[in-house]
matplotlib code that plots the C-alpha trace (Angstrom):
import matplotlib.pyplot as plt

x = [13.9, 14.9, 17.3, 18.3, 21.7, 23.4, 26.9, 29.2, 32.1, 32.1, 30.3, 27.7, 24.3, 22.1, 22.4, 19.7, 20.3, 17.7, 19.2, 17.0, 18.2, 22.2, 22.0, 22.6, 19.6, 20.2, 22.0, 21.1, 23.5, 22.5, 25.4, 29.0, 31.1, 28.2, 30.2, 32.1, 29.2, 27.0, 30.1, 30.1, 26.1, 26.3, 29.3, 27.4, 24.1, 23.9, 26.6, 26.4, 26.4, 30.0, 31.5, 30.8, 31.9, 34.6, 35.7, 35.2, 36.0, 38.3, 38.4, 40.2, 39.6, 42.5, 43.2, 39.8, 39.3, 36.6, 34.9, 31.8, 32.8, 33.3, 30.5, 28.7, 30.7, 29.4, 26.0, 26.2, 27.5, 24.2, 22.0, 23.6, 23.3]
y = [63.0, 60.2, 57.3, 53.9, 52.3, 49.2, 49.4, 46.7, 45.6, 47.4, 47.4, 49.5, 47.6, 50.5, 54.2, 56.4, 59.8, 62.3, 65.2, 68.4, 70.8, 68.8, 69.7, 66.4, 67.3, 64.2, 60.9, 57.7, 54.6, 51.5, 49.2, 50.2, 52.7, 53.8, 57.1, 57.5, 57.4, 59.8, 62.5, 61.7, 62.4, 65.2, 67.0, 66.4, 67.3, 70.7, 70.3, 70.3, 66.1, 67.5, 68.6, 65.9, 63.1, 65.0, 64.9, 61.0, 59.6, 56.6, 56.8, 53.0, 51.5, 49.9, 47.5, 47.1, 48.7, 50.8, 52.3, 53.7, 57.4, 56.1, 53.8, 56.9, 59.0, 56.0, 56.4, 59.9, 59.7, 57.4, 59.7, 62.9, 60.9]
z = [-2.5, -0.6, -1.4, -0.5, -0.8, 0.2, 0.5, -0.4, 0.8, 4.5, 7.7, 7.4, 5.6, 4.2, 3.8, 3.3, 2.0, 1.5, -1.4, -2.1, -5.5, -5.3, -1.1, 1.4, 3.4, 6.0, 6.0, 8.1, 8.2, 9.1, 10.6, 10.6, 12.9, 14.9, 16.2, 13.0, 10.9, 13.2, 12.3, 8.7, 8.6, 10.6, 8.5, 4.9, 6.4, 4.2, 1.5, -2.2, -3.3, -5.8, -2.9, -0.6, -3.4, -4.0, -0.2, 0.4, -3.2, -3.1, 0.9, 2.2, 5.2, 6.2, 3.6, 2.2, -1.2, 0.0, 3.0, 4.3, 3.1, -0.3, -0.4, 0.4, -2.3, -5.0, -3.8, -4.4, -7.9, -8.9, -7.1, -9.2, -12.5]

ax = plt.figure().add_subplot(projection="3d")
ax.plot(x, y, z, "-o")
ax.set_aspect("equal")
plt.show()
């Protein structure tokens, strides 16, 4: 199933996440640091949703209280509900 998430407090504007049977199949991020987010997208493909959450939850970007990886974790928590 494909989910669309609007991140808050970060440079990226939208995350399109495809999850099937608890596994991240694809991640596309609009906006943000293109190279870094392409890398994150490649790394999380094939991972269990709960493993991605465990690794990315709480990561900060500089002085910001959140980051694009943290926002991805928040999106996946919503999906997992």
